[in-house]
C-alpha positions in Angstrom: 0.1 0.1 0.0 2.7 2.4 0.7 4.4 1.7 -2.6 1.3 2.4 -4.3 0.9 6.0 -2.4 4.3 6.7 -3.3 4.0 6.1 -6.6 0.8 7.9 -6.8 2.6 11.1 -5.4 5.5 10.6 -7.4 3.2 10.9 -10.5 1.1 13.9 -9.0 4.5 15.7 -8.3 5.7 14.8 -12.0 2.4 16.3 -13.3 2.7 19.5 -11.4 6.2 19.9 -12.4 5.3 19.4 -15.7 2.7 22.1 -15.9 4.9 24.5 -13.8 7.7 24.1 -16.3 5.3 24.6 -19.4 3.7 27.7 -18.1 7.0 29.2 -17.0 8.4 28.5 -20.6 5.2 30.0 -22.1 5.3 33.2 -19.8 8.8 33.5 -20.6 8.4 33.4 -24.4 5.5 36.0 -24.1 7.9 38.1 -22.4 11.0 37.9 -24.8 8.4 38.3 -27.6 5.8 40.8 -26.0 8.5 43.3 -24.4 10.2 44.4 -27.8 6.9 44.4 -29.8 5.6 46.8 -27.2 8.7 49.1 -27.3 8.7 49.1 -31.3 4.9 50.0 -31.2 5.6 52.9 -28.7 8.6 54.3 -31.0 6.6 54.0 -34.0 3.6 55.9 -32.1 6.0 58.5 -30.9 7.6 59.2 -34.3 4.1 59.9 -35.9 
């Protein structure tokens, strides 16, 4: 029974680790792409 609980807890930990890692990569990608685009738009609007 303890082996089942240990395996179950390990599986839940792996799922949460995967979700957290995926979200952090997604947010980092949004920042890497979004911030320069936002700055470019600010510069273009300032020059108009």
